[in-house]
C-alpha positions in Angstrom: 76.8 59.9 4.7 75.2 56.6 5.4 76.7 53.9 7.6 76.5 50.2 7.0 74.6 48.2 9.6 76.0 45.0 11.0 73.5 43.2 8.9 75.1 44.2 5.6 78.6 43.0 6.4 77.9 39.3 5.9 76.8 40.1 2.4 80.0 41.8 1.6 82.0 38.9 3.2 80.1 36.4 1.1 80.5 38.4 -2.1 84.3 38.9 -1.4 84.6 35.1 -0.8 82.8 34.3 -4.0 85.0 36.7 -6.0 88.2 35.3 -4.6 87.0 31.7 -5.3 86.1 32.6 -8.9 89.5 34.3 -9.4 91.4 31.3 -7.9 89.4 28.7 -9.9 89.8 30.5 -13.3 93.5 30.2 -12.9 93.1 26.4 -13.3 91.3 26.7 -16.6 94.4 26.5 -18.8 93.3 23.3 -20.5 89.8 24.5 -21.2 88.4 25.7 -24.6 87.3 29.3 -25.0 83.7 28.2 -24.9 84.2 26.3 -21.6 85.9 29.3 -20.1 83.0 31.6 -21.2 80.6 29.1 -19.6 82.5 29.1 -16.3 82.9 32.8 -16.2 79.2 33.3 -17.1 78.1 30.9 -14.3 80.3 32.6 -11.8 79.1 36.1 -12.7 75.5 34.9 -12.8 75.9 33.3 -9.3 77.2 36.6 -7.9 74.5 38.6 -9.6 71.8 36.2 -8.5 73.0 36.3 -4.9 73.1 40.1 -4.9 69.6 40.4 -6.4 68.0 37.9 -4.1 69.7 38.8 -0.9 71.9 35.7 -0.9 69.2 33.1 -1.3 70.3 29.7 -2.5 67.7 29.6 -5.3 68.7 33.0 -6.6 72.4 32.1 -6.6 71.8 28.7 -8.3 69.4 30.3 -10.8 71.8 33.1 -11.6 74.6 30.6 -12.1 72.5 28.5 -14.5 71.4 31.5 -16.5 74.9 33.0 -16.6 76.4 29.7 -17.7 73.9 29.3 -20.5 74.5 32.9 -21.7 78.3 32.4 -21.5 78.0 29.1 -23.4 75.9 30.6 -26.1 77.9 33.7 -26.7 81.1 31.9 -27.5 79.9 29.0 -29.7 82.4 27.5 -32.1 82.1 28.7 -35.7 80.5 32.1 -35.0 
C-alpha cells in the first residue's frame, strides 16, 4: 500500500476546489444555450485535465481550458 506524501496533498486540494467551483458555476447557467453550456463544461473539464497532466502549471491549465472549450463548442453546434 502506498502512502501519499505531503507534496501530493496540495494537488488534491486544488483539484477539489476546481471541481466545486465548476459545480457551483454550472448552476448559474440556466439562461445559456446548450452550445454555451457545452463550451463551459468543456473548458472546465479541459482546465482540470490540463492541470493534472502538467502538474498544475498555469500554461497547462489555460491550454486545457482553451482546447476543452473548443471541443465542447464544436460538439454541440446548432443544426447538427
